[in-house]
LOKOLNU-566589 format. One record per residue: chain; x, y, z of N, C-alpha, C in turn; residue in three letters. Coordinates in pm, 1 decimal. Each point is the difference from the previous one (the first is absolute). Last residue first. Layout:
REM LOKOLNU-566589
ATOM_A_X_Y_Z_X_Y_Z_X_Y_Z_ALA
...
END
This chain:
REM LOKOLNU-566589
ATOM_A_12383.8_13797.0_7766.2_110.5_65.7_-68.7_7.5_144.3_40.8_VAL
ATOM_A_-185.1_-475.5_239.5_-35.0_135.9_-36.9_122.3_66.2_-61.3_LYS
ATOM_A_-201.5_-530.9_98.9_115.7_88.9_-17.6_-49.6_135.4_-48.0_ILE
ATOM_A_-277.3_-364.3_325.6_39.5_27.0_-136.3_120.1_93.3_-4.4_GLY
ATOM_A_-387.5_-306.7_327.3_135.4_52.5_-9.3_36.3_18.7_-146.5_THR
ATOM_A_-464.1_-41.0_329.6_56.7_-20.0_-132.4_136.8_66.2_-2.6_GLU
ATOM_A_-415.3_-179.2_373.0_124.5_72.7_-26.8_50.7_-38.7_-138.8_TYR
ATOM_A_-467.0_7.0_350.0_62.2_-54.8_-120.7_127.0_80.9_-22.7_ALA
ATOM_A_-295.4_-104.4_477.3_52.5_90.7_-101.9_53.3_-79.3_-119.2_ILE
ATOM_A_-352.8_-30.3_454.7_77.0_-79.4_-94.6_40.4_93.4_-113.1_VAL
ATOM_A_-115.7_87.1_552.6_-43.3_12.7_-139.3_90.2_-85.1_-87.3_ARG
ATOM_A_-177.8_98.8_561.7_98.0_-45.3_-98.3_-54.4_30.6_-139.0_THR
ATOM_A_-209.0_39.3_464.9_81.0_113.0_-45.9_114.9_-45.8_-91.0_ASN
ATOM_A_-375.8_-258.0_199.3_137.0_-20.7_49.1_95.5_110.7_-43.7_THR
ATOM_A_-469.6_-1.1_-126.7_1.5_-23.6_144.4_141.3_-14.7_56.0_LEU
ATOM_A_-62.3_45.5_-470.1_-44.4_122.8_67.0_11.3_-16.0_151.0_ILE
ATOM_A_85.4_-375.2_-267.4_107.2_99.8_-14.2_-35.7_128.1_74.8_ASP
ATOM_A_-325.2_-340.5_-21.2_111.6_-41.5_86.8_116.6_97.8_-7.6_SER
ATOM_A_-362.3_53.4_-292.0_-38.5_42.7_133.8_110.6_-35.7_99.3_LEU
ATOM_A_153.8_74.6_-499.8_-78.4_-97.9_76.0_-36.7_60.4_135.0_ARG
ATOM_A_77.5_309.7_-436.1_69.3_-57.2_116.0_-91.3_-102.3_65.2_ARG
ATOM_A_-138.1_271.5_-370.1_136.0_-36.3_-42.6_85.9_-50.6_115.0_LYS
ATOM_A_-486.7_112.9_-10.2_91.2_101.0_54.9_145.1_-19.8_-42.7_THR
ATOM_A_-369.5_-284.9_-158.8_-63.3_130.8_19.8_99.8_108.0_40.5_LEU
ATOM_A_130.6_-461.3_-66.4_-47.8_53.5_-127.0_-69.0_135.4_14.2_PHE
ATOM_A_168.4_-221.0_388.6_109.7_15.1_-96.2_-49.5_64.2_-129.1_LEU
ATOM_A_-316.3_-117.7_336.7_77.6_118.5_35.7_110.9_26.0_-101.6_SER
ATOM_A_-242.7_-395.1_-48.9_-88.5_114.3_-25.6_74.6_129.5_27.4_ILE
ATOM_A_222.9_-403.2_104.6_-8.3_26.4_-144.8_-90.2_118.8_-34.6_PRO
ATOM_A_32.0_-118.9_467.4_128.0_43.0_-57.5_-7.9_24.3_-151.3_ASP
ATOM_A_-381.1_-180.1_245.5_24.4_142.9_19.8_129.8_49.6_-62.8_LEU
ATOM_A_-128.2_-469.8_-5.9_-94.8_81.3_-76.0_36.2_148.3_5.9_LEU
ATOM_A_253.8_-309.5_239.1_-0.4_-59.7_-134.0_-93.4_77.8_-91.3_TRP
ATOM_A_29.9_94.9_467.5_96.6_72.1_-83.3_9.3_-58.7_-140.8_LEU
ATOM_A_-259.5_-204.1_340.9_-68.9_118.3_-52.0_92.0_80.5_-91.4_LEU
ATOM_A_156.0_-374.6_251.8_-55.0_-33.9_-131.5_-80.1_116.0_-59.0_VAL
ATOM_A_181.1_20.0_446.2_98.1_25.2_-105.5_-53.5_-30.9_-139.2_PHE
ATOM_A_-201.2_-44.8_463.7_-49.8_97.3_-96.2_93.3_23.0_-119.4_PRO
ATOM_A_-73.6_-451.9_98.8_-67.0_127.5_19.4_74.9_76.9_107.6_PHE
ATOM_A_263.2_-356.4_-306.4_-90.5_8.4_114.6_-64.2_139.3_4.1_VAL
ATOM_A_391.4_-224.9_-277.9_-138.8_-24.7_-40.4_-96.9_-4.9_118.2_PRO
ATOM_A_480.7_269.7_-113.5_-55.5_-97.0_93.7_-148.3_-19.1_-31.1_PHE
ATOM_A_262.4_321.7_-235.0_31.6_-136.5_-43.9_-51.4_-107.7_95.5_LEU
ATOM_A_-13.3_486.5_65.1_-110.5_-48.7_-84.0_22.2_-144.8_-43.7_PHE
ATOM_A_322.7_274.0_243.1_-88.4_-85.6_80.2_-117.9_-54.0_-81.4_VAL
ATOM_A_383.8_313.2_-124.5_-16.1_-134.0_-56.4_-92.6_-91.7_80.6_ASN
ATOM_A_134.4_455.7_117.3_-58.8_12.8_-133.9_-22.2_-136.2_-65.1_ARG
ATOM_A_207.2_24.4_430.2_-139.9_42.3_7.3_-64.0_12.9_-138.3_LEU
ATOM_A_464.5_-103.4_29.7_-81.4_-109.7_54.0_-148.0_39.0_2.6_ALA
ATOM_A_308.3_330.7_-126.1_-9.0_-104.3_-103.2_-89.2_-113.8_48.3_ILE
ATOM_A_93.8_343.3_308.4_-81.3_50.7_-110.8_-21.8_-107.8_-106.1_GLN
ATOM_A_293.8_-104.4_352.8_-137.9_7.3_46.7_-92.6_50.1_-111.3_LEU
ATOM_A_465.2_-4.1_-78.5_-52.8_-136.4_1.3_-146.8_0.8_43.1_MET
ATOM_A_170.1_450.4_-225.0_38.2_-82.1_115.2_-61.8_-139.4_-11.9_SER
ATOM_A_145.8_324.9_-426.1_-109.8_-28.8_92.0_48.4_-88.8_113.7_ALA
ATOM_A_296.7_365.5_-293.6_-29.8_-142.8_15.6_-109.7_-19.2_104.1_ARG
ATOM_A_-14.5_463.3_-245.6_108.9_-74.0_63.8_-43.1_-145.9_11.4_LYS
ATOM_A_-285.7_364.0_-161.2_125.9_13.6_-73.5_119.4_-64.8_70.4_ASN
ATOM_A_-451.9_-53.2_179.2_42.8_141.3_-1.1_139.7_18.7_-57.8_ASN
ATOM_A_-80.6_-473.0_1.6_-75.7_76.3_99.2_54.1_142.0_0.3_SER
ATOM_A_-15.3_-449.6_-376.5_74.6_94.8_83.5_-94.9_63.9_101.0_ILE
ATOM_A_58.0_-423.5_-408.8_-75.6_51.8_113.4_89.9_93.2_79.9_VAL
ATOM_A_18.8_-125.9_-553.1_56.9_-23.0_132.4_-89.5_62.1_106.6_GLN
ATOM_A_76.7_-158.7_-578.0_-71.2_75.7_102.4_48.7_-43.4_137.5_ILE
ATOM_A_94.1_-176.8_-473.8_69.6_122.6_38.0_-77.6_86.6_97.2_GLY
ATOM_A_-95.9_-454.0_-193.0_-67.4_115.6_-57.9_60.7_133.5_43.2_LEU
ATOM_A_167.9_-427.1_153.1_-17.3_-20.3_-144.2_-61.0_123.5_-66.7_MET
ATOM_A_39.5_-11.4_471.3_131.8_18.2_-63.2_-11.6_-13.4_-151.9_ALA
ATOM_A_-381.0_-92.8_260.1_28.2_144.1_-0.9_134.3_27.6_-68.7_LYS
ATOM_A_-119.1_-452.0_62.4_-88.2_65.1_-97.2_24.7_149.9_-9.4_GLY
ATOM_A_233.4_-243.5_329.9_46.3_-38.1_-134.1_-84.6_68.5_-107.2_ILE
ATOM_A_0.7_271.1_440.9_-12.5_-144.1_-21.0_52.7_-31.2_-140.0_SER
ATOM_A_157.3_429.7_319.7_-85.2_-49.9_-107.0_-2.7_-152.3_-0.1_GLN
ATOM_A_266.2_268.6_295.5_-91.3_106.0_-41.0_-98.1_-46.1_-106.6_GLY
ATOM_A_345.9_-255.3_252.5_35.5_49.6_-132.8_-84.4_118.6_-45.0_LEU
ATOM_A_-50.9_-207.4_442.3_143.8_-11.4_-29.6_38.4_68.4_-131.0_ARG
ATOM_A_-462.4_-6.9_130.4_79.7_67.7_101.7_148.2_-0.6_-36.2_TYR
ATOM_A_-307.8_-226.0_-278.2_-23.2_144.7_-7.8_79.7_75.6_105.3_GLU
ATOM_A_23.0_-472.3_-2.3_58.1_51.7_-124.9_-20.0_151.2_-10.5_SER
ATOM_A_-188.3_-222.7_374.6_146.4_-0.6_4.0_62.4_52.6_-128.9_PHE
ATOM_A_-479.6_-25.5_27.5_54.3_85.4_104.6_152.5_3.5_-1.9_THR
ATOM_A_-241.6_-286.8_-303.7_-16.9_142.1_-30.2_69.3_87.8_103.6_PHE
ATOM_A_15.9_-467.0_78.1_60.9_31.3_-130.1_-8.5_150.2_-28.5_TYR
ATOM_A_-224.7_-166.0_381.1_145.5_5.5_18.9_70.8_36.6_-129.9_CYS
ATOM_A_-463.9_-71.6_-21.5_27.8_120.1_79.1_150.6_17.7_18.6_PHE
ATOM_A_-146.3_-396.8_-194.7_-14.2_110.8_-95.1_30.3_132.9_69.4_ALA
ATOM_A_-7.5_-381.4_272.8_114.4_-4.9_-91.9_-5.1_114.0_-102.5_LEU
ATOM_A_-366.6_-46.9_291.2_118.7_42.2_74.7_124.3_-0.7_-89.1_LEU
ATOM_A_-400.9_-169.6_-177.4_-7.8_145.3_15.3_120.6_55.3_73.1_GLY
ATOM_A_-41.4_-463.7_-29.3_31.3_53.7_-132.5_-3.8_153.6_2.9_MET
ATOM_A_-136.2_-219.0_387.6_144.1_-16.4_-17.6_43.6_54.5_-136.6_PHE
ATOM_A_-459.2_-4.3_93.1_66.8_97.3_87.0_152.0_-8.9_-16.9_MET
ATOM_A_-262.0_-318.6_-225.9_-12.7_132.6_-61.3_64.1_108.8_85.4_TYR
ATOM_A_-6.0_-440.5_172.3_80.3_3.7_-122.7_-5.2_139.5_-62.6_VAL
ATOM_A_-276.0_-84.1_375.0_142.5_6.7_37.6_89.9_10.9_-123.2_ARG
ATOM_A_-459.4_-62.3_-73.0_23.0_131.8_60.7_146.7_16.1_38.3_SER
ATOM_A_-142.2_-419.6_-153.6_9.3_97.8_-109.4_26.7_140.0_54.0_LEU
ATOM_A_-77.6_-339.8_315.7_127.1_-22.3_-69.5_18.6_101.0_-112.1_GLN
ATOM_A_-410.4_2.8_227.9_106.7_48.0_88.0_136.4_-15.6_-67.2_ALA
ATOM_A_-369.7_-179.2_-224.1_-9.2_145.8_1.9_111.2_60.3_86.0_LEU
ATOM_A_-46.8_-464.8_0.0_53.5_45.7_-128.7_-1.7_151.8_-7.4_LEU
ATOM_A_-199.8_-199.9_371.8_145.8_-16.5_8.2_66.1_46.9_-129.5_ALA
ATOM_A_-474.8_-18.6_36.3_58.3_118.2_65.7_152.2_-8.2_10.6_PRO
ATOM_A_-354.4_-245.5_-336.7_122.2_-24.2_76.5_56.2_129.2_59.5_SER
ATOM_A_-400.6_-36.1_-277.9_-0.1_-132.0_63.3_121.7_-23.3_89.0_SER
ATOM_A_-60.8_404.6_-255.2_-114.0_-12.5_90.8_2.4_-132.5_75.4_ASN
ATOM_A_323.3_79.7_-335.8_24.8_85.2_115.8_-113.7_-9.1_101.7_LEU
ATOM_A_-42.1_-232.3_-412.1_112.2_-55.1_76.8_21.9_79.1_128.8_MET
ATOM_A_-320.0_160.2_-307.9_-48.1_-121.6_66.1_110.2_-61.5_86.6_ALA
ATOM_A_116.5_366.9_-265.7_-92.0_42.8_105.9_-50.6_-121.6_77.4_LYS
ATOM_A_262.7_-78.5_-380.4_80.8_52.8_110.7_-88.6_42.2_117.0_LEU
ATOM_A_-213.1_-140.2_-396.2_69.1_-112.7_63.0_80.7_46.3_120.9_THR
ATOM_A_-207.2_329.3_-263.7_-101.8_-79.4_68.0_63.4_-117.4_75.5_LYS
ATOM_A_276.2_276.4_-275.5_-45.2_69.6_120.3_-98.7_-84.9_80.1_PHE
ATOM_A_335.6_-277.5_-302.2_-76.4_121.6_-24.6_-52.9_55.3_132.7_ASP
ATOM_A_460.4_-283.6_0.6_-139.6_-18.4_-37.6_-67.7_132.7_-25.7_GLY
ATOM_A_439.0_-194.3_322.6_-28.9_30.5_-139.6_-148.1_-24.5_-26.3_LYS
ATOM_A_335.8_131.8_460.3_-93.5_-91.0_-68.5_-29.4_47.2_-141.4_PRO
ATOM_A_471.6_82.2_268.8_-128.8_64.1_-25.5_-92.5_-96.3_-74.0_LEU
ATOM_A_465.5_-84.7_111.0_-74.9_8.5_125.4_-140.9_55.5_-18.2_LEU
ATOM_A_327.7_-35.5_-356.2_-42.2_-135.1_38.1_-80.6_0.8_130.5_ARG
ATOM_A_197.0_405.2_-171.2_-112.1_-45.7_-81.8_-52.4_-137.0_43.7_ARG
ATOM_A_388.5_275.4_160.4_-117.1_-23.0_84.0_-117.9_-59.2_-76.2_PHE
ATOM_A_424.6_118.1_-214.9_27.9_-95.5_108.0_-122.4_-33.7_86.0_PRO
ATOM_A_-49.9_329.2_-355.1_27.1_-136.9_-46.6_30.4_-98.1_113.5_LEU
ATOM_A_-65.6_474.5_96.6_-119.5_-72.3_-44.3_25.9_-143.9_-38.9_GLY
ATOM_A_361.8_306.0_122.3_-85.2_-37.5_112.8_-115.8_-90.2_-44.8_ILE
ATOM_A_329.3_152.8_-316.5_78.3_-26.4_120.0_-85.8_-50.9_116.1_VAL
ATOM_A_-194.8_121.3_-429.4_105.1_-99.9_-21.3_67.3_-41.7_130.8_LEU
ATOM_A_-322.8_342.0_11.3_-65.6_-123.9_-40.4_102.8_-111.4_-20.8_ASN
ATOM_A_153.1_438.1_88.4_-53.0_-65.5_119.3_-69.2_-131.8_-33.4_LEU
ATOM_A_153.9_263.9_-358.2_115.2_-48.4_78.4_-50.0_-76.3_122.3_VAL
ATOM_A_-325.0_215.0_-250.9_53.6_-113.3_-75.5_119.6_-61.0_72.5_LEU
ATOM_A_-183.8_391.7_177.0_-90.8_-113.3_22.2_46.6_-123.7_-75.8_LEU
ATOM_A_232.8_403.3_-69.8_28.6_-55.4_132.5_-90.8_-118.5_31.7_ASP
ATOM_A_-82.0_235.9_-396.3_128.9_-70.3_-10.6_36.7_-63.7_133.9_ALA
ATOM_A_-378.4_272.4_-2.9_-26.9_-123.3_-74.4_128.2_-82.2_-14.9_ILE
ATOM_A_40.0_424.9_188.8_-67.2_-90.8_93.3_-31.7_-133.3_-67.5_PHE
ATOM_A_181.7_343.4_-263.5_101.0_-48.2_94.8_-61.7_-99.5_97.5_ALA
ATOM_A_-288.9_219.6_-295.9_82.6_-96.9_-72.2_108.6_-58.7_90.4_LEU
ATOM_A_-266.3_345.6_175.6_-80.5_-120.6_-20.1_80.1_-108.4_-71.0_SER
ATOM_A_196.3_424.0_55.7_-13.7_-65.8_129.5_-77.3_-130.2_-13.4_ARG
ATOM_A_39.6_274.4_-379.6_129.9_-58.7_35.5_-8.6_-77.0_131.2_LYS
ATOM_A_-388.0_235.5_-129.0_27.9_-109.9_-92.8_132.0_-68.4_33.3_LEU
ATOM_A_-129.2_389.9_233.3_-78.9_-115.8_44.7_27.4_-119.9_-90.4_ALA
ATOM_A_391.6_361.8_38.6_-138.1_-7.0_-48.2_-70.0_-124.8_54.8_SER
ATOM_A_404.6_278.8_246.5_-24.1_-113.0_-89.8_-147.7_-3.7_-39.0_ALA
ATOM_A_279.3_450.7_128.2_-86.6_-101.1_60.4_-26.5_-109.1_-102.8_ASN
ATOM_A_457.9_244.8_-63.0_-140.2_41.2_0.7_-81.0_-107.4_72.7_SER
ATOM_A_547.2_170.0_-151.1_-86.2_-72.7_92.5_-140.5_58.2_-8.6_ILE
ATOM_A_505.2_-29.6_-290.8_-126.6_69.9_20.6_-89.1_-88.0_86.7_ARG
ATOM_A_556.6_54.6_-104.3_-108.9_-87.3_40.6_-122.9_85.4_25.8_THR
ATOM_A_503.0_33.8_-288.2_-110.8_64.0_69.0_-107.3_-103.5_32.7_GLU
ATOM_A_549.2_92.0_-163.1_-97.1_-105.1_25.3_-110.3_60.4_85.9_LEU
ATOM_A_328.9_263.1_-358.1_-36.1_-23.3_139.2_-101.8_-112.2_6.3_LYS
ATOM_A_404.0_246.7_-345.4_-112.8_-90.5_15.0_-25.8_-24.1_148.2_LEU
ATOM_A_240.7_412.8_-312.8_5.6_-83.5_118.6_-127.1_-85.5_8.1_GLU
ATOM_A_276.8_216.5_-442.1_-117.9_10.1_85.4_15.0_-97.0_116.3_LYS
ATOM_A_409.8_249.0_-274.7_-79.2_-122.1_14.4_-117.2_23.5_94.0_ALA
ATOM_A_287.5_338.9_-340.0_-32.5_-22.7_139.2_-94.2_-119.1_9.6_MET
END
């Protein structure tokens, strides 16, 4: 009598390490796609030189603010559309993790709200500190808790 083989997928909450590695991979993708083209618009120099440039030129500060807001918007679009359409970004796909809402596909609004941290303006920049702290303490980002989403890891294997 032949044994029956079954394809089995195990789902669990994604670890903070997997989520962090996926985010780093996504940042590398964003640096290539968004960072490199905008590099020529950003001033170069050490902190003291940049501070002096910005203090002497309000127009430069306004230009930099617009550039960083546009870069934030592009990063927001990357995460929001990839996570909504595919359930995952490139980094999440590489590590086998996905965004869901109560065991189903997350809505566009949920995905958009969980990604507002990408806008470099107050109060969203507070999430740059609060999200990682929450992730390592509770295994969920504060943004995930507030939007009722979670990130899962899935492993597919053959069961005999």
